[in-house]
Every structure is written in structure tokens, then in C-alpha cells.
C-alpha positions in Angstrom: 6.5 -15.7 -2.9 8.4 -12.5 -1.3 7.6 -8.9 -1.3 10.8 -8.2 -2.8 9.7 -10.3 -5.7 6.6 -8.4 -6.1 8.3 -5.2 -6.1 10.8 -6.4 -8.9 7.7 -7.1 -11.1 5.7 -4.0 -10.4 8.3 -1.6 -9.6 9.2 0.2 -6.5 8.1 3.8 -6.9 6.2 5.3 -4.4 3.7 8.3 -4.5 4.3 10.4 -1.6 2.8 13.7 0.2 4.3 15.9 2.9 2.1 16.3 6.3 1.7 20.0 5.4 -0.1 19.5 1.9 -4.0 19.9 2.2 -6.3 17.4 2.1 -7.7 18.7 -1.1 -4.3 18.6 -2.9 -3.7 15.0 -1.4 -7.0 13.9 -2.8 -5.9 15.5 -6.1 -3.0 13.5 -6.2 -4.6 10.5 -5.6 -7.1 11.0 -8.4 -4.4 12.1 -11.1 -1.9 9.0 -9.8 -4.9 6.6 -9.8 -4.0 5.2 -6.2 -5.6 4.5 -3.4 -2.8 5.8 -0.8 0.0 7.9 -0.4 2.9 7.6 1.9 3.3 10.9 3.8 7.0 11.9 4.3 9.1 14.3 6.6 12.1 14.3 4.8 13.2 10.9 4.4 11.1 9.6 7.3 7.8 8.0 7.0 5.3 10.2 9.0 2.2 8.7 7.8 0.1 7.1 5.3 -3.2 8.6 3.8 -6.0 6.7 2.0 -9.0 7.6 0.0 -11.0 6.2 3.0 -8.9 8.9 5.4 -10.0 11.4 3.1 -13.7 10.7 3.2 -13.5 10.3 6.8 -12.2 13.9 7.5 -14.6 15.5 4.7 -17.5 13.5 6.2 -16.8 14.9 9.8 -15.8 18.6 8.7 -17.6 19.2 5.5 -15.8 21.3 2.7 -13.6 23.2 5.4 -11.8 20.0 5.8 -10.2 20.2 2.3 -8.0 23.0 3.4 -6.6 21.3 6.5 -3.2 19.7 6.3 -3.3 16.0 5.6 -1.5 15.4 9.0 -5.0 15.9 10.7 -6.4 12.4 8.8 -3.2 10.5 8.3 -2.6 7.2 9.9 0.4 8.2 11.8 1.0 4.7 13.5 2.1 2.9 10.2 2.5 -0.7 9.7 5.2 -1.7 7.5 6.2 -4.5 5.2 9.8 -6.0 4.8 11.0 -7.1 1.6 11.8 -10.6 2.9 8.1 -11.2 4.2 5.9 -13.7 2.6 2.7 -12.8 0.4 0.8 -14.8 3.1 2.1 -13.2 6.1 1.1 -9.9 4.4 -2.4 -11.0 3.3 -3.1 -12.1 7.0 -1.6 -8.9 8.6 -3.7 -6.6 6.1 -6.7 -8.8 6.5 -6.8 -8.7 10.1 -5.8 -5.1 10.4 -8.6 -4.2 7.7 -5.8 -2.1 5.8 -5.0 -2.2 2.1 -1.6 -0.7 1.5 1.7 -1.4 3.5 4.9 0.7 2.9 7.6 -1.6 2.5 11.1 -0.3 4.3 14.2 -1.9 4.5 16.8 -0.4 7.2 14.2 2.2 8.0 14.3 3.4 4.6 11.3 3.4 2.0 11.8 1.1 -0.8 8.4 0.4 -2.1 4.7 0.0 -1.4 2.4 -3.2 -1.6 -1.5 -3.3 -1.9 -3.9 -5.9 -1.2 -4.5 -6.2 -4.8 -0.8 -6.7 -5.6 -0.8 -9.6 -3.1 -3.9 -11.2 -4.3 -2.5 -10.9 -8.1 0.6 -12.5 -6.8 -1.2 -15.3 -4.9 -3.2 -16.0 -7.7 -0.2 -16.3 -10.0 1.5 -18.6 -7.4 -1.5 -20.9 -7.3 -2.1 -21.0 -11.1 1.6 -21.9 -11.5 1.3 -24.5 -8.7 -2.0 -26.0 -10.6 0.1 -26.1 -14.1 2.8 -28.1 -12.6 0.8 -30.4 -11.1 -1.5 -31.1 -14.4 2.1 -31.5 -16.2 2.8 -34.0 -13.8 -0.3 -35.9 -14.1 -0.1 -35.9 -17.9 3.2 -37.1 -17.8 1.9 -40.2 -15.8 
């Protein structure tokens, strides 16, 4: 299964923030949207990604004063991307190796979606179940 197929089924909307947004505002956006990460945009360019884990780290280091800092102080700036033509298996490997849970999806340097490790696991389970059903049908047909 390809990333583009996942985006077709789950949608391509991406919740974003600005590098100047405060850590508090971003934490609130994460809560309200019910997501684990936001892509940080400067104009149309991806400047970084910020996750719940990043928020916890900066608050633990700087106490409550960290909530007033710009999110650019805690976001990941060296962003790994997924391409719509990549397979679920390749992304699962990359995300596991790098210990990351969200990948922005870009095509021609333009943000076109985001996938989480949960999206990939769900797709992989569906793929395995479909394969098992096919094998059962084949065996039953004799």
C-alpha cells in the first residue's frame, strides 16, 4: 500500500502552526484538534514539526516560563518527509528506526498531507487481513 492511498482514505488536511506561535498556543491547538503533532509553516515552506513530546521536553526544562516561548525553540527543524509514492513498509521502518510518530507528506516540496505511525499500522493490518481473507477463499474453493 502507498502513502497516497492512505491520504485518499483519511484525507489530506494538516493542522499547522507558525514558528512564532507560543508553546502554550501550540499545546492548546494539539489538545483542541486531538492530534499528536503540528507541521510548522513559514509561509508555504515547512519550517519544522512539533509534537506533544517536544512540548513536554521544553516545559520540563524551562518550567512554566517555557509556555511563553515561541514554538521554534522546541520544534524539530530537521524534518523527515514521506513521498506519496512510498510504501507503508518503508515508512514503518524509517519511523521505527528514527523513533518518530509523524511524517509530513510532500510532493514537489509542497505539503500534501501527514501520516502517523497509527495510520500506517492501521493500513498494514487492513492489508494483512485482506490477504488472509483471500487465502481463506482460495483454500475454501479447493
